[in-house]
N, C-alpha and C positions, 0 to 999 in steps of 0.2 A: 709397237702401239700399244699404250695403256687405254684402252678400252673396255668399259664395262656394263654389263646389263643393267636396266633399271629395278631388276630384284636386287642386285649387287650393289647398286648406288644406295640402294634404302638402307640396306644391312649396313652399310660404311657409315651411312650419317648416322644410325641408331646406335653404334658402336662408339663414335666420336661427338655425339651430341656436345658435351661438356668439355671437350680436348680442345684448349687454346691454338693448337697447332695445327689445325683442321679447319678449310674456309672452304665454303660454296661460291663458286663465282657464276655468273650468269653472264653470256658474252654478247647477248643479244642488245637491242637496240634498248632505248630508255623505254619507247612506247610498248615493247612488245613484254619490257619486265612489267609496266603497269598494269598490264592486261591478266598477268599472273605470273608467279614464278615457286619455287621450290623453297618451304618455308627455312628460312637463316642464310638464304642466297645475297650476295651483295651484287650489285651491276655494274661491270666495267663492258661497257661494249668494245666489242673486238676492235674498232678502228680507234681506241683508246688504250689497249693494251700495251702497244709497244713502247709509249709513254710512261704507261703507269707499272709496267714489269720491274723497272729497276729499283722500285720502292717496295717489291713485295719480299716477304722474309724466307729466305732458302731455306728456313729450319719446318717451315709447313708443308703439309700436305693438302694438294688443291684438287677439287672435285670440281671439272668445267663441265658448262651445257650450253646448247644453245636452241633453235626448233627442231632441228631435223638432226644434226651432230657434225654438218660442214663447219661450221664456223670454230664449233668448240675442238674439232679435230684439228686446225690448223692453228688455233692457241694454245694447244697442248705441244703443238710442234716448235711454237715460240718459246714458251716455258722451258721446254725440257734445252734447247740450245743455250736458254738464260740458268742452266743449272737449277732449276726448280721442280718440284716434285709432284706431279698431276696426273691425273686420268679424267676421261671424258664418258659418258653417258652414251651409248649407243642409241640412234634414235632421238635422242635429243628431249626435249620438254615434250613434243606431242605424244612418245612414246611413255612418256612419266604420266601424262594424265590418262591414257589410256589403262596405264597397270598398275 
């Protein structure tokens, strides 16, 4: 399991702010994303991950999150089984906005 705390996620984002091989993916619905998101994140809802995953770059590192971590943990498993390098944020976006 590649789960990281929000503190570690903030450090990872800061370290990779200009890294073209680092991407933040919000796997919530578009409606949830539109209500607020982590700066720099792109929205690929979980129900679209399966069709989009084949187009993702295997050389990149991905940071995944959702509302509480359930969907991002599931997406992480999908990424892993497709040979993609990913981590997900423990507690998700709710934990992110708290901290």
